[in-house]
C-alpha positions as CSV (number, residue, x, y, z in Angstrom):
1,M,-7.1,-30.1,10.9
2,P,-7.4,-30.6,14.8
3,I,-6.8,-27.2,16.9
4,R,-4.5,-27.6,19.8
5,R,-6.7,-25.3,22.6
6,D,-5.0,-23.5,25.6
7,T,-5.0,-25.7,28.3
8,P,-5.9,-24.3,32.1
9,R,-2.9,-24.1,33.2
10,E,-1.7,-22.1,30.1
11,S,-5.1,-19.9,30.1
12,F,-4.0,-19.3,33.6
13,A,-0.3,-18.9,33.6
14,R,-0.7,-15.0,32.1
15,T,-2.6,-13.9,34.9
16,E,-0.4,-15.6,37.3
17,L,2.5,-13.9,35.5
18,R,1.4,-10.3,35.1
19,A,0.3,-10.7,39.1
20,L,4.0,-12.2,39.6
21,E,5.7,-8.9,37.3
22,K,3.5,-6.7,39.1
23,Y,4.7,-7.8,42.9
24,R,8.3,-7.2,41.6
25,L,8.2,-4.0,40.8
26,A,6.6,-3.0,44.2
27,L,9.3,-4.8,45.8
28,A,11.9,-3.3,43.5
29,S,13.1,-0.4,46.1
30,T,13.7,-3.7,48.8
31,E,16.0,-6.1,49.0
32,L,13.7,-9.0,48.8
33,N,13.3,-7.9,45.1
34,T,16.6,-9.9,44.9
35,S,15.2,-13.3,46.0
36,I,11.9,-12.7,43.8
37,L,14.0,-12.7,40.6
38,G,16.4,-15.6,41.6
39,L,13.3,-17.5,42.3
40,C,11.7,-16.4,38.6
41,L,15.1,-17.3,36.8
42,V,15.2,-20.5,38.4
43,A,11.2,-21.3,37.2
44,S,12.0,-20.1,33.8
45,M,15.1,-23.0,33.6
46,L,12.3,-25.7,34.6
47,K,10.0,-27.5,32.1
48,G,6.6,-28.8,32.5
49,Q,5.1,-29.2,36.0
50,K,8.0,-28.5,38.3
51,R,8.2,-24.8,36.5
52,W,4.5,-24.0,37.1
53,K,4.9,-25.6,40.4
54,L,7.6,-23.2,41.5
55,M,6.2,-20.2,39.6
56,E,3.3,-20.4,41.6
57,L,5.3,-21.0,45.2
58,T,7.4,-17.8,44.0
59,L,3.6,-16.1,43.5
60,R,3.0,-16.8,46.7
61,L,6.0,-16.2,48.4
62,A,5.5,-12.0,46.6
63,A,2.1,-11.8,48.2
64,A,2.9,-12.2,51.6
65,L,6.0,-10.4,51.5
66,V,4.0,-7.0,50.1
67,E,2.4,-7.3,53.1
68,T,5.0,-7.1,55.1
69,V,7.1,-4.5,53.8
70,D,6.3,-0.5,52.6
71,V,6.5,-0.7,49.2
72,N,6.2,1.6,46.6
73,W,2.9,1.0,44.7
74,Q,3.4,3.7,41.5
75,L,6.5,1.1,40.5
76,A,4.1,-1.3,40.2
77,S,2.5,-0.1,37.5
78,I,3.4,-1.7,33.9
79,P,3.6,0.7,31.5
80,R,1.7,-0.3,28.0
81,R,3.3,0.4,24.7
82,Q,1.0,3.2,23.3
83,S,0.1,2.9,19.4
84,P,2.5,5.6,17.7
85,T,1.0,7.8,15.0
86,C,2.5,9.5,12.2
87,G,-0.5,11.9,10.8
88,D,-3.3,11.9,8.6
89,Y,-3.3,8.8,6.3
90,K,-1.5,9.7,2.6
91,N,-3.2,10.1,-0.7
92,P,-2.2,8.2,-4.2
93,D,-1.9,11.9,-5.2
94,D,1.0,12.2,-2.6
95,F,3.3,9.5,-4.8
96,D,4.5,10.1,-8.3
97,H,3.7,7.6,-10.8
98,S,7.0,5.4,-10.4
99,S,7.1,5.8,-6.8
100,F,3.2,4.7,-6.6
101,Y,3.7,1.8,-8.6
102,E,6.7,0.3,-6.6
103,Q,5.2,0.9,-3.4
104,F,1.9,-0.9,-4.2
105,R,2.3,-3.1,-7.6
106,F,-0.3,-1.2,-9.5
107,R,0.0,2.4,-11.4
108,K,-2.3,4.6,-10.7
109,A,-5.1,4.3,-13.6
110,H,-5.6,1.0,-12.8
111,F,-5.5,1.3,-9.0
112,W,-8.7,3.7,-9.6
113,M,-9.8,1.1,-12.4
114,F,-9.4,-1.6,-9.5
115,L,-11.4,0.8,-6.7
116,E,-14.4,0.6,-8.9
117,A,-14.7,-3.1,-10.1
118,L,-15.1,-3.5,-6.8
119,G,-17.3,-0.9,-6.1
120,W,-15.3,1.2,-3.9
121,L,-16.1,4.2,-5.9
122,H,-18.7,7.0,-5.9
123,A,-20.1,8.0,-9.1
124,D,-18.4,11.4,-9.5
125,G,-15.0,9.0,-9.0
126,S,-14.4,9.7,-5.1
127,P,-13.3,7.1,-3.1
128,I,-16.6,5.4,-0.5
129,C,-16.0,5.6,3.4
130,I,-15.4,1.8,4.8
131,R,-16.6,1.2,8.5
132,F,-15.0,-2.0,9.8
133,G,-13.9,-3.3,13.7
134,R,-15.2,-4.1,16.5
135,K,-17.6,-3.2,18.7
136,R,-15.4,-1.1,20.9
137,H,-13.3,-0.1,18.2
138,R,-14.9,1.0,15.4
139,Y,-13.1,3.0,12.5
140,R,-14.1,4.4,9.5
141,M,-11.7,5.0,6.3
142,Y,-12.0,5.8,2.9
143,S,-11.4,2.7,0.7
144,S,-8.2,4.2,-1.1
145,H,-6.4,4.1,1.8
146,L,-7.8,1.1,2.9
147,M,-6.5,-0.7,-0.3
148,M,-3.4,0.8,0.2
149,I,-2.5,-0.3,3.3
150,F,-3.2,-3.9,2.0
151,L,-1.2,-3.6,-1.4
152,R,1.7,-2.2,1.0
153,R,1.3,-4.9,3.1
154,L,1.6,-7.5,1.5
155,A,4.2,-6.0,-1.1
156,F,6.8,-5.7,1.2
157,P,7.4,-7.5,4.5
158,S,8.0,-4.4,7.3
159,R,6.8,-3.5,11.0
160,W,3.6,-1.4,11.1
161,V,5.5,1.5,12.7
162,D,7.7,1.7,9.4
163,L,4.8,1.2,7.1
164,N,3.1,4.3,9.2
165,L,6.5,6.5,8.0
166,I,5.5,5.5,4.3
167,L,1.3,5.9,4.6
168,G,0.7,7.9,7.8
169,G,-1.6,7.0,10.3
170,S,-1.1,4.8,13.7
171,T,-0.2,1.2,14.0
172,T,-3.1,-0.2,15.3
173,T,-5.6,1.2,12.6
174,S,-3.3,0.2,9.6
175,S,-3.2,-3.4,11.3
176,D,-6.9,-3.3,11.5
177,A,-7.7,-2.2,8.2
178,Y,-5.0,-4.9,6.7
179,N,-6.7,-7.5,8.8
180,F,-10.3,-6.6,7.8
181,T,-9.3,-6.4,3.6
182,L,-7.3,-9.2,3.8
183,R,-10.4,-11.3,5.5
184,L,-13.1,-9.5,3.0
185,F,-11.0,-10.6,0.2
186,Y,-10.3,-14.4,0.9
187,H,-14.4,-15.0,1.7
188,K,-15.8,-12.5,-0.9
189,Y,-13.5,-12.7,-4.2
190,V,-11.3,-15.8,-3.7
191,P,-14.0,-18.1,-4.6
192,L,-13.1,-16.8,-8.2
193,I,-10.2,-18.5,-8.1
194,R,-11.4,-22.0,-7.5
195,D,-13.8,-22.7,-9.5
196,I,-12.5,-23.9,-12.9
197,K,-15.5,-23.9,-14.1
198,R,-16.1,-20.1,-15.3
199,W,-13.6,-20.9,-18.1
200,R,-14.7,-24.2,-19.6
201,H,-16.0,-22.3,-22.2
202,K,-12.3,-21.3,-23.6
203,F,-10.9,-25.3,-23.1
204,P,-11.4,-25.9,-26.9
205,Q,-9.2,-22.9,-27.6
206,F,-7.0,-23.7,-25.0
207,A,-6.3,-27.6,-26.0
208,E,-6.0,-26.7,-29.7
209,R,-3.2,-24.1,-29.2
210,L,-1.0,-26.3,-26.7
211,A,-1.5,-28.8,-29.4
212,Q,0.4,-26.7,-31.8
213,M,2.8,-26.0,-29.7
214,G,3.9,-29.6,-29.3
215,A,2.3,-30.7,-27.0
216,P,1.6,-34.9,-27.4
217,Y,-1.9,-34.6,-26.0
218,D,-4.9,-32.6,-27.7
219,N,-7.0,-32.2,-24.9
220,L,-4.7,-30.3,-22.1
221,V,-6.0,-27.2,-21.1
222,S,-3.7,-26.5,-17.6
223,F,-1.0,-27.6,-15.5
224,V,-1.1,-28.4,-11.5
225,D,1.4,-28.5,-9.1
226,R,1.9,-27.9,-5.6
227,H,2.8,-24.8,-3.7
228,F,4.8,-25.0,0.0
229,D,4.4,-21.8,1.8
230,A,6.9,-21.7,4.6
231,T,5.5,-20.4,7.9
232,A,7.5,-19.9,11.5
233,R,7.1,-23.1,14.0
234,P,3.8,-23.2,15.4
235,G,3.6,-24.2,19.0
236,G,5.9,-23.8,21.6
237,D,5.7,-21.6,24.7
238,A,5.7,-18.5,22.6
239,C,2.6,-19.4,21.1
240,V,-0.1,-19.6,23.6
241,N,-2.7,-18.8,21.3
242,R,-4.8,-21.5,19.6
243,N,-2.5,-23.3,16.5
244,V,-1.8,-26.7,15.8
245,W,0.6,-28.8,16.2
246,D,4.1,-28.4,14.6
247,Y,4.5,-32.2,13.5
248,Q,1.0,-31.5,11.6
249,M,2.2,-28.7,9.9
250,Y,5.9,-29.9,9.3
251,N,7.2,-31.3,5.3
252,P,10.0,-33.1,5.3
253,L,11.1,-33.0,1.5
254,H,11.3,-28.8,2.1
255,K,12.6,-29.2,5.7
256,D,10.5,-26.8,7.3
257,H,6.7,-25.8,8.7
258,G,4.3,-24.1,6.7
259,I,0.9,-24.6,4.5
260,M,0.4,-26.6,1.4
261,Y,-1.6,-25.4,-1.3
262,Q,-2.7,-27.0,-5.1
263,G,-2.1,-24.2,-7.7
264,L,-3.3,-24.4,-11.7
265,I,-2.5,-22.0,-13.9
266,L,-4.7,-22.2,-17.5
267,V,-3.3,-21.4,-20.7
268,N,-4.5,-17.8,-20.9
269,G,-2.1,-17.1,-17.8
270,I,-5.2,-17.4,-15.1
271,A,-4.3,-18.8,-12.3
272,M,-6.2,-20.8,-9.5
273,C,-5.5,-21.7,-5.6
274,F,-6.7,-24.7,-3.7
275,G,-6.3,-24.9,-0.1
276,P,-5.0,-24.5,2.7
277,F,-4.3,-27.6,3.3
278,A,-1.5,-29.0,6.6
279,G,1.9,-28.6,5.7
280,N,2.8,-32.5,5.6
281,D,-0.5,-34.1,3.2
282,H,0.5,-35.8,0.2
283,D,-0.4,-34.3,-3.6
284,A,-2.6,-37.5,-3.9
285,K,-4.4,-36.4,-0.9
286,T,-4.9,-32.6,-1.3
287,V,-5.6,-33.0,-5.0
288,H,-9.0,-35.2,-4.0
289,W,-9.6,-32.9,-1.3
290,A,-9.4,-29.5,-4.3
291,N,-11.9,-31.5,-6.5
292,I,-10.1,-30.6,-9.3
293,I,-10.8,-34.0,-11.0
294,T,-14.1,-34.2,-10.0
295,D,-14.6,-30.6,-11.6
296,M,-12.9,-31.6,-15.2
297,H,-14.7,-34.7,-15.2
298,D,-18.1,-32.4,-14.7
299,I,-17.1,-29.9,-17.5
300,S,-16.5,-32.6,-19.9
301,Q,-19.6,-34.0,-19.2
302,E,-21.3,-30.9,-20.3
303,L,-18.7,-30.2,-23.1
304,G,-18.9,-33.7,-24.6
305,S,-15.5,-34.0,-25.2
306,V,-12.8,-35.4,-22.4
307,Y,-10.4,-32.6,-21.1
308,S,-7.3,-33.0,-18.3
309,H,-4.9,-31.6,-16.5
310,F,-0.9,-31.8,-16.7
311,A,0.8,-32.9,-13.5
312,D,3.9,-34.0,-12.1
313,S,4.6,-38.1,-11.6
314,A,3.4,-37.8,-7.5
315,Y,-0.2,-37.2,-8.6
316,P,-2.7,-40.2,-9.6
317,Q,-3.0,-40.5,-13.4
318,S,-6.4,-40.9,-14.2
319,R,-8.2,-39.9,-17.2
320,Y,-8.8,-36.6,-16.4
321,M,-4.9,-36.4,-14.8
322,Q,-1.8,-36.8,-17.3
323,V,1.5,-36.8,-15.3
324,I,5.0,-37.0,-15.8
325,Q,6.6,-40.7,-16.5
326,K,8.2,-42.1,-13.9
327,A,10.9,-44.8,-13.7
328,P,9.8,-48.2,-12.2
329,Q,11.5,-49.2,-9.5
330,G,15.0,-50.4,-9.9
331,G,14.8,-49.7,-13.6
332,Q,15.3,-46.8,-15.7
333,L,13.1,-44.5,-18.1
334,S,13.3,-46.0,-21.8
335,R,14.5,-42.8,-24.6
336,A,11.3,-42.2,-25.5
337,A,9.8,-41.6,-22.0
338,R,13.0,-39.2,-21.1
339,R,12.0,-37.6,-24.5
340,F,8.3,-37.0,-23.3
341,N,9.3,-35.8,-20.0
342,A,11.9,-33.3,-22.1
343,L,9.0,-32.2,-23.6
344,M,6.5,-31.4,-21.4
345,A,9.0,-29.9,-18.9
346,R,8.7,-26.7,-21.5
347,F,5.0,-26.7,-20.5
348,R,5.1,-27.4,-16.7
349,V,7.3,-24.7,-16.0
350,Y,5.0,-21.7,-16.7
351,I,3.4,-23.0,-13.5
352,E,6.7,-22.5,-11.2
353,N,6.8,-19.3,-12.8
354,L,3.6,-18.5,-11.6
355,F,5.0,-19.3,-7.9
356,A,7.9,-17.4,-8.3
357,E,6.1,-14.6,-9.8
358,T,3.5,-14.5,-6.8
359,D,6.6,-14.8,-4.3
360,S,8.5,-12.0,-5.7
361,V,5.9,-9.3,-6.8
362,W,4.3,-10.0,-3.1
363,A,7.4,-10.2,-0.9
364,S,5.5,-11.0,2.4
365,L,4.5,-14.4,1.4
366,Q,8.8,-15.1,1.6
367,H,8.4,-13.6,5.2
368,K,8.2,-16.4,7.2
369,Q,9.5,-15.5,10.5
370,N,6.1,-12.8,10.7
371,K,4.1,-16.0,9.8
372,K,2.6,-17.2,12.7
373,I,-0.1,-19.8,12.5
374,G,-3.0,-19.1,15.3
375,R,-2.2,-15.8,15.5
376,Q,-2.6,-14.5,12.4
377,D,-4.5,-15.1,8.7
378,V,-1.6,-16.8,7.1
379,S,-3.8,-19.0,5.4
380,K,-5.3,-16.1,3.6
381,M,-2.5,-14.5,2.2
382,F,-1.4,-16.3,-0.2
383,P,-4.5,-17.4,-2.0
384,C,-5.3,-13.3,-1.5
385,A,-2.7,-13.1,-3.6
386,I,-3.1,-15.3,-6.5
387,F,-6.4,-13.6,-6.8
388,L,-4.1,-10.0,-7.1
389,H,-2.4,-11.9,-9.8
390,N,-5.2,-12.5,-11.9
391,V,-6.1,-8.9,-11.2
392,R,-2.8,-7.8,-13.0
393,T,-2.6,-10.5,-15.7
394,L,-6.3,-8.8,-16.3
395,C,-4.3,-5.0,-16.1
396,Y,-1.1,-6.3,-18.0
397,G,-0.6,-9.3,-19.2
398,N,1.5,-12.4,-18.3
399,Q,4.2,-13.9,-19.9
400,T,2.2,-17.7,-19.8
401,A,-0.1,-16.0,-22.1
402,C,2.4,-14.0,-24.2
403,A,4.0,-17.5,-24.4
404,F,1.1,-19.4,-25.7
405,G,-0.4,-16.2,-27.9
406,M,-3.5,-16.2,-25.9
407,D,-4.1,-12.7,-25.0
408,N,-6.7,-12.0,-26.7
409,L,-8.8,-15.4,-25.2
410,L,-8.6,-13.2,-21.7
411,E,-11.9,-11.2,-23.3
412,I,-13.1,-10.2,-20.0
413,S,-12.8,-6.4,-18.5
414,L,-11.6,-6.4,-14.8
415,K,-14.8,-5.3,-14.0
416,D,-16.5,-8.2,-15.1
417,F,-14.5,-10.1,-13.9
418,I,-14.8,-9.5,-10.6
419,E,-18.9,-9.1,-10.8
420,T,-18.9,-12.7,-11.4
421,A,-17.9,-13.3,-7.7
422,D,-21.5,-12.6,-6.7
423,L,-23.0,-15.1,-9.2
């Protein structure tokens, strides 16, 4: 995906505008402030080279005027926003059981079980202390506080100021803690949901169960569909950091900007996520990049029996990918084809429920105004949410596994599931 970097004019413009604001504040006590402010307003209404030329002339004029008149330089200090602090971070014991589940989407017992599976607890059950941050801004925080910040930020869209009223601490520390945890989960644990080969030993049971439920195939093991994660429009004057062009992320079907993922759900309710891809990429292209069909071919060769996915008509049909029947151009579907599509719609609805449940539980994914490509790790949010969905599945089960009666086919503890990330 091509990346657009700042032009020399854009990178130099930030220094110019800050110097101009300093001069304008210094001239606030004189009558010259009105003329400088008027030129700035005129320049803001222009576009392209005319805008930057007028801003440059205004900067030179303001610098010359400052040398000719007596100004109050105390007014020229631009105030910076201080990070508010709401005391120490709260512990899980500060919340009751119902409030804790509502805020963090885990019960307390499973929260501590999750930390233990990650290796974030001492032998006596107390949380470990984790160091993170850059060289000049190093932090030390307990693992329980890190996890609470991460879960709460994904569970509901809110400002850091509002989040600190619930959890305590400062906005800067909470923001750095969330970004550290998001990147850690994405690079270490998200590969767990990109490797379908980990569940290949369950494929015979999956295919047999789907056939018993009325599926017209005896080798289906999973269902595939795309997921469009809407984001704010990239680019523009307000986005001076490195970003992609807006036309690359615009999807004409959804009429919005965003990132595309390929989702996959197995019969036992375990979800997979592949991506990210550009918002305007076609399903046939992204499923090829995700190597879903190639992995199924390798598994079939290893097990000695052909297994396949099922998807909608936008995907290419092959030996390892069955699709919905599509009417020919200018024609209509036969009665048998319509019955087939209606039958398979009963099974494909579970992957749609997966996307709906993920967006509902981790509601921050729905707040596209705060998902700015180029300024935040937007592409890491949905895969981490899918990983947390699998963690919740191992703790509480889900409707897909219950519908197919496959709860007993998980047969893996949360600790064993997460420890496979190191393999």
